[in-house]
C-alpha positions as CSV (number, residue, x, y, z in Angstrom):
1,X,-4.8,-45.2,-1.0
2,X,-8.2,-45.9,-2.3
3,X,-8.6,-49.2,-4.4
4,X,-5.1,-49.1,-5.8
5,X,-5.6,-52.7,-7.1
6,X,-8.4,-51.7,-9.5
7,X,-6.4,-48.7,-10.7
8,X,-3.4,-51.0,-11.5
9,X,-5.8,-53.5,-13.2
10,X,-7.5,-50.8,-15.3
11,X,-4.2,-49.3,-16.5
12,X,-2.8,-52.8,-17.2
13,X,-5.8,-53.8,-19.4
14,X,-5.6,-50.4,-21.1
15,X,-2.1,-51.3,-22.1
16,X,-3.3,-54.7,-23.4
17,X,-1.1,-56.6,-20.9
18,X,-1.7,-59.8,-19.0
19,X,-0.8,-60.0,-15.3
20,X,2.3,-62.0,-16.3
21,X,3.3,-59.3,-18.8
22,X,3.2,-56.7,-16.1
23,X,5.0,-59.0,-13.6
24,X,7.8,-59.5,-16.1
25,X,8.1,-55.8,-16.7
26,X,8.4,-55.1,-13.0
27,X,10.5,-58.2,-12.2
28,X,8.0,-59.6,-9.8
29,X,5.8,-62.7,-9.9
30,X,2.4,-63.0,-11.5
31,X,1.0,-63.8,-8.0
32,X,2.3,-60.5,-6.7
33,X,0.4,-58.6,-9.4
34,X,-2.7,-60.7,-8.7
35,X,-2.5,-59.7,-5.0
36,X,-2.2,-56.0,-5.9
37,X,-5.3,-56.1,-8.2
38,X,-7.3,-58.0,-5.6
39,X,-6.3,-55.5,-2.9
40,X,-4.6,-58.2,-0.9
41,X,-1.2,-56.5,-1.0
42,X,0.5,-53.3,-2.2
43,X,3.4,-52.7,-4.5
44,X,6.7,-52.0,-2.9
45,X,7.2,-48.2,-2.7
46,X,10.2,-48.6,-5.0
47,X,7.9,-49.8,-7.8
48,X,5.5,-46.9,-7.7
49,X,7.7,-44.7,-9.8
50,X,8.1,-47.4,-12.4
51,X,4.4,-48.1,-12.5
52,X,3.7,-44.4,-12.8
53,X,6.1,-44.0,-15.8
54,X,5.0,-47.2,-17.5
55,X,1.2,-46.4,-17.3
56,X,1.9,-42.7,-17.9
57,X,0.0,-41.6,-14.9
58,X,1.0,-39.8,-11.7
59,X,1.7,-41.6,-8.5
60,X,-1.2,-39.6,-7.0
61,X,-3.5,-41.2,-9.6
62,X,-2.1,-44.7,-8.8
63,X,-2.9,-44.0,-5.2
64,X,-6.5,-43.0,-6.0
65,X,-5.8,-39.3,-5.3
66,X,-6.3,-37.9,-8.8
67,X,-7.6,-34.6,-7.3
68,X,-4.7,-34.3,-4.9
69,X,-2.9,-31.6,-6.9
70,X,-5.9,-29.3,-6.9
71,X,-6.4,-30.2,-3.2
72,X,-2.8,-29.3,-2.5
73,X,-3.2,-26.0,-4.2
74,X,-6.3,-25.4,-2.1
75,X,-4.4,-26.6,1.0
76,X,-1.5,-24.3,0.2
77,X,-4.0,-21.4,0.1
78,X,-5.9,-22.7,3.2
79,X,-2.8,-23.3,5.3
80,X,-1.8,-19.7,5.9
81,X,-5.4,-18.7,6.5
82,X,-5.7,-21.5,9.1
83,X,-2.5,-20.3,10.7
84,X,-3.9,-16.7,10.9
85,X,-7.2,-18.1,12.3
86,X,-5.4,-20.2,14.9
87,X,-3.2,-17.2,15.8
88,X,-6.2,-15.0,16.3
89,X,-7.9,-17.6,18.4
90,X,-4.9,-18.1,20.6
91,X,-4.4,-14.3,20.9
92,X,-8.1,-13.9,21.9
93,X,-7.8,-16.7,24.4
94,X,-4.7,-15.1,25.9
95,X,-6.4,-11.8,26.2
96,X,-9.5,-13.3,27.8
97,X,-7.3,-15.3,30.1
98,X,-5.3,-12.3,31.2
99,X,-8.5,-10.4,31.6
100,X,-10.0,-13.1,33.8
101,X,-6.8,-13.2,35.9
102,X,-6.9,-9.4,36.3
103,X,-10.5,-9.5,37.5
104,X,-9.8,-12.5,39.8
105,X,-6.7,-10.7,41.3
106,X,-8.6,-7.4,41.6
107,X,-11.5,-9.0,43.4
108,X,-9.3,-11.1,45.7
109,X,-7.2,-8.0,46.6
110,X,-10.2,-6.0,47.6
111,X,-11.6,-9.0,49.6
112,X,-8.3,-9.3,51.5
113,X,-8.0,-5.6,52.2
114,X,-11.6,-4.9,53.2
115,X,-12.4,-8.4,54.6
116,X,-15.6,-8.9,52.7
117,X,-16.7,-11.5,50.1
118,X,-17.3,-10.2,46.6
119,X,-19.1,-11.9,43.7
120,X,-17.5,-12.9,40.4
121,X,-16.8,-10.1,38.0
122,X,-16.8,-9.9,34.2
123,X,-15.2,-6.5,33.5
124,X,-12.6,-4.4,35.2
125,X,-11.1,-1.0,34.6
126,X,-8.3,0.6,36.6
127,X,-7.4,4.3,36.4
128,X,-4.1,5.2,38.0
129,X,-3.8,8.7,39.4
130,X,-0.3,8.4,40.7
131,X,1.3,10.5,38.0
132,X,-1.1,13.5,38.4
133,X,1.4,15.2,40.7
134,X,3.7,15.8,37.6
135,X,1.0,18.2,36.3
136,X,0.6,20.2,39.4
137,X,-2.3,18.2,40.9
138,X,-2.4,17.4,44.5
139,X,-5.1,14.8,44.4
140,X,-4.5,12.2,47.1
141,X,-6.2,9.3,45.2
142,X,-3.7,6.6,44.2
143,X,-6.1,4.4,42.2
144,X,-9.7,4.3,40.9
145,X,-11.1,0.9,39.8
146,X,-14.4,-0.7,39.0
147,X,-15.6,-4.1,38.3
148,X,-19.0,-5.1,36.9
149,X,-20.4,-8.4,38.4
150,X,-22.1,-11.1,36.5
151,X,-25.7,-11.9,37.1
152,X,-25.5,-15.1,39.2
153,X,-26.2,-16.5,42.7
154,X,-23.0,-15.0,44.2
155,X,-24.3,-11.5,43.1
156,X,-27.6,-12.1,44.8
157,X,-25.9,-13.2,48.0
158,X,-23.6,-10.2,47.9
159,X,-26.5,-7.7,47.5
160,X,-28.4,-9.4,50.3
161,X,-25.2,-9.1,52.5
162,X,-25.0,-5.4,51.7
163,X,-28.6,-4.9,52.9
164,X,-28.1,-7.0,56.0
165,X,-24.7,-5.8,57.0
166,X,-24.4,-2.4,58.7
167,X,-20.9,-1.8,57.4
168,X,-22.5,-0.7,54.2
169,X,-24.4,2.6,54.2
170,X,-27.1,3.9,52.0
171,X,-26.4,7.4,53.2
172,X,-23.2,8.8,54.6
173,X,-23.0,11.2,57.5
174,X,-21.2,14.6,57.4
175,X,-18.3,13.4,59.6
176,X,-17.5,10.6,57.3
177,X,-17.7,12.8,54.2
178,X,-14.8,14.8,55.6
179,X,-12.7,11.7,55.3
180,X,-13.3,11.4,51.6
181,X,-11.3,13.6,49.1
182,X,-13.3,16.4,47.6
183,X,-12.4,15.1,44.1
184,X,-14.4,11.9,44.5
185,X,-17.3,13.0,46.8
186,X,-19.6,13.3,43.8
187,X,-19.3,9.5,43.2
188,X,-21.0,8.9,46.6
189,X,-24.2,10.4,45.1
190,X,-24.1,7.9,42.2
191,X,-23.9,4.9,44.5
192,X,-26.7,3.0,46.3
193,X,-24.4,1.7,49.0
194,X,-21.1,3.0,50.3
195,X,-18.4,1.4,52.5
196,X,-15.4,3.2,53.9
197,X,-12.5,1.2,55.3
198,X,-9.5,2.4,57.1
199,X,-6.7,0.0,56.2
200,X,-4.3,1.2,58.8
201,X,-6.7,0.9,61.7
202,X,-8.9,-1.9,60.4
203,X,-12.1,0.2,60.9
204,X,-15.1,0.4,58.6
205,X,-16.2,3.8,59.6
206,X,-15.7,6.5,62.2
207,X,-14.8,10.2,62.0
208,X,-11.1,10.3,62.6
209,X,-8.8,13.2,63.4
210,X,-7.3,14.9,60.4
211,X,-4.1,15.4,62.2
212,X,-3.1,11.8,61.3
213,X,-2.9,10.5,57.8
214,X,-4.6,7.2,57.1
215,X,-4.9,4.8,54.2
216,X,-8.5,4.4,53.1
217,X,-10.6,2.4,50.6
218,X,-13.9,3.7,49.5
219,X,-16.4,1.2,47.9
220,X,-19.4,2.6,46.0
221,X,-21.8,0.0,44.8
222,X,-24.4,0.7,42.0
223,X,-27.2,-1.9,42.1
224,X,-28.7,-1.2,38.6
225,X,-25.2,-1.5,36.9
226,X,-24.0,-4.4,39.1
227,X,-20.9,-2.2,39.4
228,X,-18.5,-1.7,42.3
229,X,-16.3,1.4,42.1
230,X,-13.2,1.3,44.3
231,X,-11.0,4.3,45.4
232,X,-7.8,4.0,47.3
233,X,-6.5,7.2,48.9
234,X,-4.6,8.7,51.8
235,X,-6.4,11.2,54.0
């Protein structure tokens, strides 16, 4: 309510009325009108409609909001747009949050299974092969996943650990290749470092007898892409 007193005074003078005339019309004292016009008080809300009708102006005008109607039209137009924008923002936030949680859970799951520390990731993709059997395929891979790591200090530490730790191999021997399903052996050639972990026995390598089926995880790390490819399979 901007300068309501000057608006009342302006319209009173326009009507050719004294403060007493207006006071008598509204059944208030002259002092009350004087207080309004000097911005030392406000008319009772019950008087606003009477003032509006008597001065032939809208209540919005009395309150100093002469552009309020046009503003309301704009706001009525803006409001649904704002809702859509907020909805998109919340949806995007939810997607990003779910994505971050998926990456976090993925990384933590691999860390727990293989007992190594991994850097923070920024993208993940999981391909499930479990339904291939319905199409006559006998592939033993249950899941292929990959995560791309962000460029940061944890990535540098991870790559240094790969070089220093002998559980990672830059080349894989023939005996170990036999423990990798034929369908994914080509991925070994695409990686700079490889790690094979036998979940059942808790071993990182070793040529094991094919007479017993074991649960494996194969990690293939590509340095240039900051990408770790993960296969889980039974062999």
